[in-house]
N, CA, C and O atoms as a GROMACS GRO file, in nm:
protein
  616
    1UNK      N    1   0.052  -2.591   0.676
    1UNK     CA    2   0.042  -2.499   0.568
    1UNK      C    3  -0.018  -2.372   0.612
    1UNK      O    4  -0.116  -2.369   0.686
    2UNK      N    5   0.048  -2.255   0.559
    2UNK     CA    6  -0.006  -2.130   0.600
    2UNK      C    7  -0.140  -2.108   0.556
    2UNK      O    8  -0.171  -2.138   0.441
    3UNK      N    9  -0.229  -2.056   0.642
    3UNK     CA   10  -0.368  -2.029   0.606
    3UNK      C   11  -0.369  -1.875   0.590
    3UNK      O   12  -0.337  -1.797   0.680
    4UNK      N   13  -0.410  -1.839   0.465
    4UNK     CA   14  -0.412  -1.701   0.435
    4UNK      C   15  -0.561  -1.653   0.439
    4UNK      O   16  -0.639  -1.692   0.352
    5UNK      N   17  -0.600  -1.567   0.542
    5UNK     CA   18  -0.736  -1.529   0.554
    5UNK      C   19  -0.755  -1.375   0.520
    5UNK      O   20  -0.861  -1.329   0.478
    6UNK      N   21  -0.643  -1.302   0.543
    6UNK     CA   22  -0.636  -1.150   0.520
    6UNK      C   23  -0.518  -1.121   0.448
    6UNK      O   24  -0.408  -1.161   0.486
    7UNK      N   25  -0.538  -1.043   0.332
    7UNK     CA   26  -0.425  -0.993   0.258
    7UNK      C   27  -0.422  -0.844   0.260
    7UNK      O   28  -0.529  -0.782   0.261
    8UNK      N   29  -0.310  -0.783   0.261
    8UNK     CA   30  -0.306  -0.637   0.261
    8UNK      C   31  -0.230  -0.587   0.141
    8UNK      O   32  -0.117  -0.633   0.121
    9UNK      N   33  -0.284  -0.493   0.056
    9UNK     CA   34  -0.219  -0.450  -0.051
    9UNK      C   35  -0.210  -0.291  -0.037
    9UNK      O   36  -0.302  -0.217  -0.072
   10UNK      N   37  -0.092  -0.249   0.016
   10UNK     CA   38  -0.072  -0.098   0.019
   10UNK      C   39  -0.073  -0.047  -0.119
   10UNK      O   40  -0.020  -0.113  -0.208
   11UNK      N   41  -0.130   0.064  -0.142
   11UNK     CA   42  -0.149   0.129  -0.269
   11UNK      C   43  -0.092   0.275  -0.263
   11UNK      O   44  -0.131   0.358  -0.181
   12UNK      N   45  -0.006   0.297  -0.348
   12UNK     CA   46   0.052   0.430  -0.354
   12UNK      C   47   0.016   0.509  -0.478
   12UNK      O   48   0.075   0.614  -0.501
   13UNK      N   49  -0.075   0.463  -0.558
   13UNK     CA   50  -0.112   0.508  -0.677
   13UNK      C   51  -0.016   0.527  -0.785
   13UNK      O   52  -0.041   0.600  -0.881
   14UNK      N   53   0.096   0.461  -0.770
   14UNK     CA   54   0.208   0.456  -0.880
   14UNK      C   55   0.154   0.376  -0.991
   14UNK      O   56   0.050   0.311  -0.976
   15UNK      N   57   0.219   0.377  -1.099
   15UNK     CA   58   0.191   0.284  -1.209
   15UNK      C   59   0.204   0.138  -1.169
   15UNK      O   60   0.140   0.051  -1.228
   16UNK      N   61   0.285   0.111  -1.072
   16UNK     CA   62   0.304  -0.022  -1.037
   16UNK      C   63   0.195  -0.083  -0.945
   16UNK      O   64   0.186  -0.205  -0.932
   17UNK      N   65   0.114   0.003  -0.882
   17UNK     CA   66   0.012  -0.033  -0.793
   17UNK      C   67  -0.082  -0.131  -0.842
   17UNK      O   68  -0.109  -0.230  -0.775
   18UNK      N   69  -0.134  -0.108  -0.962
   18UNK     CA   70  -0.223  -0.192  -1.036
   18UNK      C   71  -0.174  -0.329  -1.054
   18UNK      O   72  -0.252  -0.424  -1.043
   19UNK      N   73  -0.046  -0.345  -1.080
   19UNK     CA   74   0.019  -0.476  -1.093
   19UNK      C   75   0.016  -0.549  -0.966
   19UNK      O   76  -0.029  -0.663  -0.964
   20UNK      N   77   0.060  -0.493  -0.861
   20UNK     CA   78   0.054  -0.557  -0.730
   20UNK      C   79  -0.080  -0.591  -0.689
   20UNK      O   80  -0.099  -0.694  -0.624
   21UNK      N   81  -0.180  -0.510  -0.720
   21UNK     CA   82  -0.318  -0.532  -0.688
   21UNK      C   83  -0.374  -0.653  -0.760
   21UNK      O   84  -0.449  -0.733  -0.705
   22UNK      N   85  -0.333  -0.664  -0.888
   22UNK     CA   86  -0.368  -0.791  -0.965
   22UNK      C   87  -0.324  -0.921  -0.900
   22UNK      O   88  -0.398  -1.020  -0.900
   23UNK      N   89  -0.199  -0.920  -0.843
   23UNK     CA   90  -0.148  -1.022  -0.777
   23UNK      C   91  -0.227  -1.049  -0.649
   23UNK      O   92  -0.259  -1.165  -0.620
   24UNK      N   93  -0.255  -0.955  -0.578
   24UNK     CA   94  -0.325  -0.971  -0.447
   24UNK      C   95  -0.462  -1.017  -0.478
   24UNK      O   96  -0.510  -1.102  -0.403
   25UNK      N   97  -0.531  -0.974  -0.576
   25UNK     CA   98  -0.664  -1.036  -0.614
   25UNK      C   99  -0.662  -1.172  -0.648
   25UNK      O  100  -0.758  -1.240  -0.612
   26UNK      N  101  -0.558  -1.230  -0.720
   26UNK     CA  102  -0.552  -1.364  -0.753
   26UNK      C  103  -0.519  -1.436  -0.637
   26UNK      O  104  -0.576  -1.544  -0.622
   27UNK      N  105  -0.439  -1.398  -0.551
   27UNK     CA  106  -0.404  -1.474  -0.429
   27UNK      C  107  -0.521  -1.489  -0.339
   27UNK      O  108  -0.549  -1.594  -0.282
   28UNK      N  109  -0.592  -1.371  -0.329
   28UNK     CA  110  -0.720  -1.371  -0.244
   28UNK      C  111  -0.827  -1.458  -0.293
   28UNK      O  112  -0.904  -1.515  -0.217
   29UNK      N  113  -0.832  -1.467  -0.427
   29UNK     CA  114  -0.930  -1.570  -0.478
   29UNK      C  115  -0.899  -1.707  -0.455
   29UNK      O  116  -0.988  -1.785  -0.421
   30UNK      N  117  -0.764  -1.747  -0.472
   30UNK     CA  118  -0.714  -1.875  -0.453
   30UNK      C  119  -0.738  -1.927  -0.310
   30UNK      O  120  -0.777  -2.042  -0.289
   31UNK      N  121  -0.714  -1.838  -0.215
   31UNK     CA  122  -0.723  -1.868  -0.062
   31UNK      C  123  -0.871  -1.828  -0.013
   31UNK      O  124  -0.906  -1.851   0.103
   32UNK      N  125  -0.952  -1.769  -0.102
   32UNK     CA  126  -1.072  -1.726  -0.041
   32UNK      C  127  -1.050  -1.624   0.080
   32UNK      O  128  -1.114  -1.627   0.186
   33UNK      N  129  -0.960  -1.545   0.051
   33UNK     CA  130  -0.922  -1.445   0.164
   33UNK      C  131  -0.987  -1.302   0.144
   33UNK      O  132  -1.035  -1.264   0.037
   34UNK      N  133  -0.983  -1.233   0.249
   34UNK     CA  134  -1.034  -1.093   0.233
   34UNK      C  135  -0.910  -1.010   0.196
   34UNK      O  136  -0.795  -1.033   0.236
   35UNK      N  137  -0.948  -0.910   0.116
   35UNK     CA  138  -0.833  -0.822   0.069
   35UNK      C  139  -0.854  -0.681   0.122
   35UNK      O  140  -0.964  -0.625   0.111
   36UNK      N  141  -0.754  -0.626   0.175
   36UNK     CA  142  -0.760  -0.487   0.219
   36UNK      C  143  -0.668  -0.406   0.135
   36UNK      O  144  -0.553  -0.444   0.114
   37UNK      N  145  -0.718  -0.293   0.086
   37UNK     CA  146  -0.642  -0.193   0.016
   37UNK      C  147  -0.615  -0.079   0.115
   37UNK      O  148  -0.706  -0.027   0.180
   38UNK      N  149  -0.482  -0.042   0.124
   38UNK     CA  150  -0.452   0.065   0.222
   38UNK      C  151  -0.371   0.169   0.147
   38UNK      O  152  -0.270   0.139   0.084
   39UNK      N  153  -0.420   0.294   0.158
   39UNK     CA  154  -0.339   0.408   0.103
   39UNK      C  155  -0.302   0.490   0.223
   39UNK      O  156  -0.387   0.518   0.308
   40UNK      N  157  -0.176   0.531   0.233
   40UNK     CA  158  -0.124   0.620   0.346
   40UNK      C  159  -0.099   0.749   0.283
   40UNK      O  160  -0.021   0.763   0.189
   41UNK      N  161  -0.170   0.851   0.341
   41UNK     CA  162  -0.148   0.994   0.306
   41UNK      C  163  -0.032   1.033   0.385
   41UNK      O  164  -0.037   1.040   0.507
   42UNK      N  165   0.071   1.059   0.319
   42UNK     CA  166   0.202   1.104   0.393
   42UNK      C  167   0.180   1.235   0.464
   42UNK      O  168   0.139   1.334   0.403
   43UNK      N  169   0.205   1.237   0.586
   43UNK     CA  170   0.207   1.372   0.658
   43UNK      C  171   0.333   1.434   0.644
   43UNK      O  172   0.434   1.367   0.666
   44UNK      N  173   0.342   1.558   0.608
   44UNK     CA  174   0.466   1.628   0.598
   44UNK      C  175   0.528   1.649   0.734
   44UNK      O  176   0.452   1.661   0.831
   45UNK      N  177   0.658   1.653   0.749
   45UNK     CA  178   0.734   1.677   0.855
   45UNK      C  179   0.796   1.814   0.848
   45UNK      O  180   0.887   1.833   0.767
   46UNK      N  181   0.754   1.909   0.928
   46UNK     CA  182   0.820   2.042   0.917
   46UNK      C  183   0.902   2.070   1.033
   46UNK      O  184   0.873   2.013   1.138
   47UNK      N  185   1.004   2.156   1.028
   47UNK     CA  186   1.078   2.203   1.141
   47UNK      C  187   0.993   2.276   1.236
   47UNK      O  188   0.900   2.346   1.195
   48UNK      N  189   1.019   2.263   1.359
   48UNK     CA  190   0.942   2.334   1.464
   48UNK      C  191   0.910   2.470   1.447
   48UNK      O  192   0.803   2.518   1.483
   49UNK      N  193   1.011   2.540   1.387
   49UNK     CA  194   0.994   2.689   1.363
   49UNK      C  195   0.883   2.719   1.264
   49UNK      O  196   0.847   2.836   1.254
   50UNK      N  197   0.824   2.626   1.190
   50UNK     CA  198   0.722   2.644   1.086
   50UNK      C  199   0.592   2.612   1.166
   50UNK      O  200   0.487   2.670   1.138
   51UNK      N  201   0.598   2.524   1.260
   51UNK     CA  202   0.484   2.494   1.346
   51UNK      C  203   0.343   2.510   1.293
   51UNK      O  204   0.304   2.455   1.190
   52UNK      N  205   0.268   2.590   1.370
   52UNK     CA  206   0.125   2.604   1.330
   52UNK      C  207   0.092   2.657   1.190
   52UNK      O  208  -0.017   2.633   1.138
   53UNK      N  209   0.185   2.728   1.132
   53UNK     CA  210   0.164   2.800   1.004
   53UNK      C  211   0.161   2.679   0.900
   53UNK      O  212   0.069   2.680   0.818
   54UNK      N  213   0.248   2.582   0.896
   54UNK     CA  214   0.250   2.476   0.805
   54UNK      C  215   0.131   2.376   0.828
   54UNK      O  216   0.067   2.322   0.737
   55UNK      N  217   0.110   2.360   0.959
   55UNK     CA  218  -0.005   2.268   0.994
   55UNK      C  219  -0.139   2.325   0.942
   55UNK      O  220  -0.226   2.255   0.891
   56UNK      N  221  -0.148   2.465   0.961
   56UNK     CA  222  -0.265   2.531   0.908
   56UNK      C  223  -0.283   2.519   0.755
   56UNK      O  224  -0.393   2.494   0.705
   57UNK      N  225  -0.178   2.537   0.688
   57UNK     CA  226  -0.174   2.516   0.544
   57UNK      C  227  -0.222   2.381   0.501
   57UNK      O  228  -0.310   2.360   0.418
   58UNK      N  229  -0.148   2.284   0.574
   58UNK     CA  230  -0.180   2.147   0.540
   58UNK      C  231  -0.328   2.111   0.558
   58UNK      O  232  -0.389   2.040   0.477
   59UNK      N  233  -0.382   2.161   0.666
   59UNK     CA  234  -0.522   2.144   0.696
   59UNK      C  235  -0.621   2.201   0.601
   59UNK      O  236  -0.739   2.165   0.602
   60UNK      N  237  -0.574   2.289   0.518
   60UNK     CA  238  -0.664   2.363   0.420
   60UNK      C  239  -0.677   2.277   0.294
   60UNK      O  240  -0.762   2.309   0.211
   61UNK      N  241  -0.601   2.174   0.274
   61UNK     CA  242  -0.619   2.090   0.150
   61UNK      C  243  -0.752   2.020   0.162
   61UNK      O  244  -0.789   1.964   0.265
   62UNK      N  245  -0.828   2.025   0.040
   62UNK     CA  246  -0.960   1.963   0.050
   62UNK      C  247  -0.946   1.820   0.097
   62UNK      O  248  -0.838   1.761   0.109
   63UNK      N  249  -1.067   1.769   0.123
   63UNK     CA  250  -1.076   1.646   0.186
   63UNK      C  251  -0.996   1.529   0.119
   63UNK      O  252  -1.052   1.453   0.041
   64UNK      N  253  -0.862   1.517   0.151
   64UNK     CA  254  -0.779   1.430   0.100
   64UNK      C  255  -0.821   1.283   0.127
   64UNK      O  256  -0.809   1.200   0.038
   65UNK      N  257  -0.867   1.252   0.244
   65UNK     CA  258  -0.911   1.124   0.275
   65UNK      C  259  -1.017   1.075   0.167
   65UNK      O  260  -1.008   0.966   0.110
   66UNK      N  261  -1.117   1.166   0.147
   66UNK     CA  262  -1.224   1.123   0.052
   66UNK      C  263  -1.182   1.105  -0.090
   66UNK      O  264  -1.232   1.017  -0.160
   67UNK      N  265  -1.094   1.185  -0.132
   67UNK     CA  266  -1.028   1.178  -0.264
   67UNK      C  267  -0.956   1.049  -0.276
   67UNK      O  268  -0.970   0.981  -0.378
   68UNK      N  269  -0.882   1.013  -0.180
   68UNK     CA  270  -0.806   0.898  -0.172
   68UNK      C  271  -0.891   0.771  -0.184
   68UNK      O  272  -0.862   0.672  -0.252
   69UNK      N  273  -1.000   0.787  -0.109
   69UNK     CA  274  -1.107   0.676  -0.094
   69UNK      C  275  -1.158   0.646  -0.240
   69UNK      O  276  -1.159   0.534  -0.289
   70UNK      N  277  -1.199   0.760  -0.302
   70UNK     CA  278  -1.259   0.759  -0.443
   70UNK      C  279  -1.156   0.691  -0.539
   70UNK      O  280  -1.187   0.603  -0.620
   71UNK      N  281  -1.036   0.739  -0.521
   71UNK     CA  282  -0.931   0.694  -0.621
   71UNK      C  283  -0.909   0.539  -0.593
   71UNK      O  284  -0.888   0.465  -0.689
   72UNK      N  285  -0.913   0.492  -0.470
   72UNK     CA  286  -0.903   0.352  -0.443
   72UNK      C  287  -1.020   0.274  -0.506
   72UNK      O  288  -0.997   0.167  -0.563
   73UNK      N  289  -1.155   0.327  -0.496
   73UNK     CA  290  -1.258   0.262  -0.567
   73UNK      C  291  -1.243   0.256  -0.709
   73UNK      O  292  -1.286   0.155  -0.764
   74UNK      N  293  -1.183   0.357  -0.787
   74UNK     CA  294  -1.155   0.364  -0.922
   74UNK      C  295  -1.069   0.260  -0.960
   74UNK      O  296  -1.092   0.186  -1.055
   75UNK      N  297  -0.952   0.254  -0.872
   75UNK     CA  298  -0.835   0.158  -0.908
   75UNK      C  299  -0.890   0.019  -0.894
   75UNK      O  300  -0.854  -0.068  -0.973
   76UNK      N  301  -0.975  -0.007  -0.797
   76UNK     CA  302  -1.030  -0.149  -0.774
   76UNK      C  303  -1.125  -0.181  -0.888
   76UNK      O  304  -1.122  -0.295  -0.935
   77UNK      N  305  -1.205  -0.095  -0.935
   77UNK     CA  306  -1.288  -0.116  -1.042
   77UNK      C  307  -1.226  -0.146  -1.177
   77UNK      O  308  -1.278  -0.218  -1.261
   78UNK      N  309  -1.107  -0.080  -1.190
   78UNK     CA  310  -1.037  -0.105  -1.326
   78UNK      C  311  -0.929  -0.212  -1.315
   78UNK      O  312  -0.874  -0.253  -1.418
   79UNK      N  313  -0.895  -0.258  -1.192
   79UNK     CA  314  -0.797  -0.357  -1.175
   79UNK      C  315  -0.824  -0.489  -1.245
   79UNK      O  316  -0.939  -0.530  -1.264
   80UNK      N  317  -0.714  -0.554  -1.283
   80UNK     CA  318  -0.730  -0.690  -1.328
   80UNK      C  319  -0.744  -0.798  -1.217
   80UNK      O  320  -0.706  -0.777  -1.102
   81UNK      N  321  -0.797  -0.907  -1.254
   81UNK     CA  322  -0.800  -1.015  -1.148
   81UNK      C  323  -0.950  -1.042  -1.111
   81UNK      O  324  -1.038  -0.966  -1.150
   82UNK      N  325  -0.977  -1.150  -1.037
   82UNK     CA  326  -1.108  -1.186  -0.998
   82UNK      C  327  -1.170  -1.089  -0.894
   82UNK      O  328  -1.096  -1.018  -0.826
   83UNK      N  329  -1.299  -1.085  -0.880
   83UNK     CA  330  -1.360  -1.006  -0.775
   83UNK      C  331  -1.353  -1.081  -0.653
   83UNK      O  332  -1.388  -1.198  -0.647
   84UNK      N  333  -1.301  -1.006  -0.538
   84UNK     CA  334  -1.290  -1.079  -0.418
   84UNK      C  335  -1.341  -0.969  -0.307
   84UNK      O  336  -1.347  -0.850  -0.335
   85UNK      N  337  -1.374  -1.018  -0.190
   85UNK     CA  338  -1.422  -0.927  -0.084
   85UNK      C  339  -1.306  -0.834  -0.048
   85UNK      O  340  -1.201  -0.874   0.003
   86UNK      N  341  -1.333  -0.708  -0.076
   86UNK     CA  342  -1.226  -0.606  -0.048
   86UNK      C  343  -1.276  -0.488   0.031
   86UNK      O  344  -1.386  -0.436   0.013
   87UNK      N  345  -1.183  -0.448   0.122
   87UNK     CA  346  -1.211  -0.339   0.216
   87UNK      C  347  -1.113  -0.217   0.176
   87UNK      O  348  -1.000  -0.244   0.136
   88UNK      N  349  -1.151  -0.101   0.184
   88UNK     CA  350  -1.070   0.014   0.146
   88UNK      C  351  -1.044   0.099   0.274
   88UNK      O  352  -1.134   0.130   0.352
   89UNK      N  353  -0.916   0.132   0.288
   89UNK     CA  354  -0.869   0.199   0.403
   89UNK      C  355  -0.784   0.304   0.364
   89UNK      O  356  -0.698   0.284   0.278
   90UNK      N  357  -0.799   0.432   0.424
   90UNK     CA  358  -0.710   0.547   0.413
   90UNK      C  359  -0.669   0.600   0.548
   90UNK      O  360  -0.752   0.636   0.632
   91UNK      N  361  -0.535   0.604   0.567
   91UNK     CA  362  -0.485   0.664   0.690
   91UNK      C  363  -0.384   0.772   0.669
   91UNK      O  364  -0.333   0.786   0.558
   92UNK      N  365  -0.354   0.845   0.766
   92UNK     CA  366  -0.240   0.947   0.754
   92UNK      C  367  -0.127   0.906   0.836
   92UNK      O  368  -0.139   0.843   0.941
   93UNK      N  369  -0.009   0.947   0.781
   93UNK     CA  370   0.123   0.896   0.862
   93UNK      C  371   0.226   0.882   0.766
   93UNK      O  372   0.222   0.937   0.657
   94UNK      N  373   0.325   0.802   0.809
   94UNK     CA  374   0.440   0.768   0.731
   94UNK      C  375   0.422   0.624   0.688
   94UNK      O  376   0.402   0.533   0.768
   95UNK      N  377   0.432   0.609   0.549
   95UNK     CA  378   0.392   0.486   0.476
   95UNK      C  379   0.440   0.356   0.549
   95UNK      O  380   0.356   0.279   0.594
   96UNK      N  381   0.557   0.334   0.561
   96UNK     CA  382   0.611   0.208   0.613
   96UNK      C  383   0.551   0.180   0.753
   96UNK      O  384   0.495   0.073   0.777
   97UNK      N  385   0.563   0.272   0.839
   97UNK     CA  386   0.505   0.263   0.965
   97UNK      C  387   0.354   0.235   0.973
   97UNK      O  388   0.305   0.164   1.061
   98UNK      N  389   0.284   0.295   0.877
   98UNK     CA  390   0.134   0.275   0.892
   98UNK      C  391   0.100   0.142   0.829
   98UNK      O  392   0.003   0.078   0.868
   99UNK      N  393   0.179   0.100   0.731
   99UNK     CA  394   0.143  -0.043   0.668
   99UNK      C  395   0.177  -0.143   0.777
   99UNK      O  396   0.099  -0.236   0.800
  100UNK      N  397   0.297  -0.127   0.849
  100UNK     CA  398   0.330  -0.227   0.959
  100UNK      C  399   0.219  -0.221   1.069
  100UNK      O  400   0.174  -0.325   1.116
  101UNK      N  401   0.180  -0.110   1.106
  101UNK     CA  402   0.081  -0.090   1.210
  101UNK      C  403  -0.053  -0.161   1.179
  101UNK      O  404  -0.111  -0.239   1.255
  102UNK      N  405  -0.094  -0.123   1.054
  102UNK     CA  406  -0.222  -0.190   0.994
  102UNK      C  407  -0.209  -0.346   0.992
  102UNK      O  408  -0.300  -0.417   1.036
  103UNK      N  409  -0.104  -0.394   0.944
  103UNK     CA  410  -0.093  -0.538   0.935
  103UNK      C  411  -0.093  -0.594   1.069
  103UNK      O  412  -0.149  -0.702   1.089
  104UNK      N  413  -0.033  -0.529   1.166
  104UNK     CA  414  -0.047  -0.591   1.305
  104UNK      C  415  -0.171  -0.593   1.362
  104UNK      O  416  -0.222  -0.696   1.405
  105UNK      N  417  -0.231  -0.466   1.365
  105UNK     CA  418  -0.361  -0.448   1.434
  105UNK      C  419  -0.484  -0.526   1.358
  105UNK      O  420  -0.588  -0.547   1.419
  106UNK      N  421  -0.467  -0.568   1.224
  106UNK     CA  422  -0.572  -0.628   1.154
  106UNK      C  423  -0.532  -0.784   1.127
  106UNK      O  424  -0.593  -0.853   1.046
  107UNK      N  425  -0.439  -0.824   1.194
  107UNK     CA  426  -0.390  -0.967   1.194
  107UNK      C  427  -0.383  -1.023   1.048
  107UNK      O  428  -0.442  -1.126   1.014
  108UNK      N  429  -0.304  -0.945   0.961
  108UNK     CA  430  -0.293  -0.966   0.820
  108UNK      C  431  -0.195  -1.088   0.810
  108UNK      O  432  -0.101  -1.096   0.889
  109UNK      N  433  -0.216  -1.180   0.720
  109UNK     CA  434  -0.158  -1.301   0.692
  109UNK      C  435  -0.047  -1.288   0.573
  109UNK      O  436   0.050  -1.363   0.563
  110UNK      N  437  -0.077  -1.181   0.486
  110UNK     CA  438   0.013  -1.166   0.378
  110UNK      C  439   0.009  -1.022   0.331
  110UNK      O  440  -0.100  -0.966   0.320
  111UNK      N  441   0.127  -0.957   0.301
  111UNK     CA  442   0.126  -0.827   0.247
  111UNK      C  443   0.177  -0.842   0.090
  111UNK      O  444   0.276  -0.910   0.062
  112UNK      N  445   0.110  -0.782   0.005
  112UNK     CA  446   0.146  -0.782  -0.140
  112UNK      C  447   0.160  -0.645  -0.180
  112UNK      O  448   0.065  -0.567  -0.174
  113UNK      N  449   0.284  -0.609  -0.222
  113UNK     CA  450   0.314  -0.461  -0.258
  113UNK      C  451   0.415  -0.458  -0.367
  113UNK      O  452   0.495  -0.549  -0.388
  114UNK      N  453   0.404  -0.343  -0.437
  114UNK     CA  454   0.517  -0.320  -0.544
  114UNK      C  455   0.638  -0.273  -0.489
  114UNK      O  456   0.642  -0.204  -0.388
  115UNK      N  457   0.752  -0.315  -0.564
  115UNK     CA  458   0.885  -0.256  -0.542
  115UNK      C  459   0.911  -0.167  -0.663
  115UNK      O  460   0.896  -0.213  -0.776
  116UNK      N  461   0.948  -0.049  -0.644
  116UNK     CA  462   0.979   0.045  -0.758
  116UNK      C  463   1.109   0.020  -0.813
  116UNK      O  464   1.137   0.070  -0.922
  117UNK      N  465   1.188  -0.049  -0.754
  117UNK     CA  466   1.335  -0.073  -0.811
  117UNK      C  467   1.423   0.047  -0.807
  117UNK      O  468   1.504   0.067  -0.898
  118UNK      N  469   1.413   0.131  -0.704
  118UNK     CA  470   1.502   0.241  -0.696
  118UNK      C  471   1.624   0.195  -0.659
  118UNK      O  472   1.635   0.102  -0.579
  119UNK      N  473   1.733   0.261  -0.716
  119UNK     CA  474   1.870   0.224  -0.692
  119UNK      C  475   1.950   0.355  -0.675
  119UNK      O  476   1.900   0.465  -0.698
  120UNK      N  477   2.085   0.334  -0.630
  120UNK     CA  478   2.170   0.449  -0.612
  120UNK      C  479   2.126   0.566  -0.530
  120UNK      O  480   2.081   0.545  -0.417
  121UNK      N  481   2.136   0.691  -0.579
  121UNK     CA  482   2.098   0.796  -0.509
  121UNK      C  483   1.956   0.806  -0.479
  121UNK      O  484   1.921   0.847  -0.368
  122UNK      N  485   1.864   0.771  -0.572
  122UNK     CA  486   1.724   0.779  -0.536
  122UNK      C  487   1.685   0.692  -0.418
  122UNK      O  488   1.606   0.731  -0.332
  123UNK      N  489   1.745   0.570  -0.417
  123UNK     CA  490   1.716   0.482  -0.304
  123UNK      C  491   1.774   0.540  -0.182
  123UNK      O  492   1.705   0.537  -0.080
  124UNK      N  493   1.881   0.589  -0.178
  124UNK     CA  494   1.957   0.664  -0.063
  124UNK      C  495   1.870   0.769  -0.017
  124UNK      O  496   1.844   0.777   0.103
  125UNK      N  497   1.824   0.846  -0.095
  125UNK     CA  498   1.739   0.981  -0.061
  125UNK      C  499   1.605   0.940  -0.029
  125UNK      O  500   1.552   0.985   0.072
  126UNK      N  501   1.546   0.860  -0.102
  126UNK     CA  502   1.388   0.831  -0.074
  126UNK      C  503   1.368   0.719   0.014
  126UNK      O  504   1.262   0.707   0.075
  127UNK      N  505   1.476   0.622   0.026
  127UNK     CA  506   1.446   0.511   0.105
  127UNK      C  507   1.348   0.405   0.029
  127UNK      O  508   1.308   0.424  -0.086
  128UNK      N  509   1.319   0.309   0.097
  128UNK     CA  510   1.224   0.213   0.026
  128UNK      C  511   1.125   0.162   0.128
  128UNK      O  512   1.158   0.085   0.218
  129UNK      N  513   1.001   0.208   0.111
  129UNK     CA  514   0.893   0.166   0.185
  129UNK      C  515   0.880   0.010   0.179
  129UNK      O  516   0.862  -0.058   0.280
  130UNK      N  517   0.891  -0.041   0.057
  130UNK     CA  518   0.877  -0.193   0.048
  130UNK      C  519   0.997  -0.271   0.126
  130UNK      O  520   0.980  -0.379   0.183
  131UNK      N  521   1.116  -0.206   0.122
  131UNK     CA  522   1.227  -0.277   0.202
  131UNK      C  523   1.201  -0.272   0.348
  131UNK      O  524   1.219  -0.373   0.416
  132UNK      N  525   1.156  -0.153   0.403
  132UNK     CA  526   1.124  -0.136   0.539
  132UNK      C  527   1.012  -0.240   0.588
  132UNK      O  528   1.020  -0.301   0.694
  133UNK      N  529   0.905  -0.252   0.495
  133UNK     CA  530   0.796  -0.336   0.536
  133UNK      C  531   0.838  -0.483   0.527
  133UNK      O  532   0.790  -0.565   0.606
  134UNK      N  533   0.928  -0.518   0.429
  134UNK     CA  534   0.968  -0.663   0.417
  134UNK      C  535   1.060  -0.700   0.536
  134UNK      O  536   1.062  -0.815   0.579
  135UNK      N  537   1.135  -0.603   0.588
  135UNK     CA  538   1.222  -0.622   0.695
  135UNK      C  539   1.149  -0.654   0.833
  135UNK      O  540   1.183  -0.743   0.912
  136UNK      N  541   1.047  -0.568   0.846
  136UNK     CA  542   0.972  -0.551   0.981
  136UNK      C  543   0.830  -0.612   0.984
  136UNK      O  544   0.762  -0.604   1.086
  137UNK      N  545   0.788  -0.668   0.880
  137UNK     CA  546   0.647  -0.714   0.880
  137UNK      C  547   0.622  -0.825   0.972
  137UNK      O  548   0.708  -0.911   0.989
  138UNK      N  549   0.508  -0.828   1.032
  138UNK     CA  550   0.473  -0.947   1.128
  138UNK      C  551   0.423  -1.075   1.041
  138UNK      O  552   0.385  -1.177   1.098
  139UNK      N  553   0.424  -1.064   0.912
  139UNK     CA  554   0.376  -1.173   0.818
  139UNK      C  555   0.461  -1.177   0.701
  139UNK      O  556   0.543  -1.086   0.683
  140UNK      N  557   0.449  -1.281   0.611
  140UNK     CA  558   0.512  -1.299   0.479
  140UNK      C  559   0.477  -1.163   0.391
  140UNK      O  560   0.368  -1.107   0.399
  141UNK      N  561   0.577  -1.123   0.313
  141UNK     CA  562   0.559  -1.007   0.221
  141UNK      C  563   0.593  -1.051   0.081
  141UNK      O  564   0.707  -1.092   0.059
  142UNK      N  565   0.499  -1.045  -0.021
  142UNK     CA  566   0.517  -1.057  -0.152
  142UNK      C  567   0.557  -0.928  -0.222
  142UNK      O  568   0.470  -0.842  -0.235
  143UNK      N  569   0.680  -0.905  -0.269
  143UNK     CA  570   0.724  -0.780  -0.339
  143UNK      C  571   0.717  -0.814  -0.484
  143UNK      O  572   0.793  -0.897  -0.535
  144UNK      N  573   0.620  -0.743  -0.556
  144UNK     CA  574   0.606  -0.753  -0.703
  144UNK      C  575   0.698  -0.653  -0.768
  144UNK      O  576   0.677  -0.532  -0.752
  145UNK      N  577   0.800  -0.697  -0.841
  145UNK     CA  578   0.881  -0.617  -0.910
  145UNK      C  579   0.819  -0.522  -1.017
  145UNK      O  580   0.724  -0.563  -1.084
  146UNK      N  581   0.864  -0.410  -1.034
  146UNK     CA  582   0.814  -0.310  -1.121
  146UNK      C  583   0.836  -0.357  -1.270
  146UNK      O  584   0.772  -0.310  -1.364
  147UNK      N  585   0.930  -0.453  -1.282
  147UNK     CA  586   0.973  -0.487  -1.420
  147UNK      C  587   0.994  -0.635  -1.423
  147UNK      O  588   1.002  -0.697  -1.317
  148UNK      N  589   1.003  -0.697  -1.540
  148UNK     CA  590   1.031  -0.840  -1.557
  148UNK      C  591   0.920  -0.920  -1.570
  148UNK      O  592   0.809  -0.872  -1.594
  149UNK      N  593   0.942  -1.041  -1.555
  149UNK     CA  594   0.842  -1.157  -1.577
  149UNK      C  595   0.725  -1.130  -1.487
  149UNK      O  596   0.736  -1.080  -1.375
  150UNK      N  597   0.604  -1.169  -1.545
  150UNK     CA  598   0.482  -1.174  -1.452
  150UNK      C  599   0.445  -1.311  -1.446
  150UNK      O  600   0.470  -1.384  -1.542
  151UNK      N  601   0.382  -1.358  -1.333
  151UNK     CA  602   0.330  -1.479  -1.310
  151UNK      C  603   0.175  -1.487  -1.328
  151UNK      O  604   0.109  -1.590  -1.314
  152UNK      N  605   0.128  -1.370  -1.360
  152UNK     CA  606  -0.032  -1.365  -1.384
  152UNK      C  607  -0.055  -1.400  -1.530
  152UNK      O  608   0.024  -1.381  -1.623
  153UNK      N  609  -0.181  -1.457  -1.534
  153UNK     CA  610  -0.226  -1.507  -1.664
  153UNK      C  611  -0.252  -1.377  -1.746
  153UNK      O  612  -0.290  -1.272  -1.694
  154UNK      N  613  -0.232  -1.394  -1.869
  154UNK     CA  614  -0.245  -1.267  -1.963
  154UNK      C  615  -0.387  -1.277  -2.043
  154UNK      O  616  -0.420  -1.189  -2.123
   0.00000   0.00000   0.00000
């Protein structure tokens, strides 16, 4: 039987993040596992011709890391589910790549994340972080649908 010791819940602060967090907390409590919340600050990609100018502008944004950490703390305090040992993590990069890297480096046993249910042109243009993570993850991934039946107690 799979032993779940570490669970990763990528958090994008969408309306669906709280639902996936509730699932992650329930599973963590059941398995007495540690829960890690990870927010990835998307680094913009600029054409080379913008170079230092855009990097300089991006660097002027107030301490985004600290703001994201505080937002994770608020989300955790307001989230449904049992209290479990939880670590908060904020990194910069591209969401899918950073979730996969984090899961690998921290020996994560399960990733619990929301699926926004994008279809058609939105999916084509925006892609799906959840889809990329599910296909490439080093561990099982539980995708919590943004709509439909919930398995959580009400």
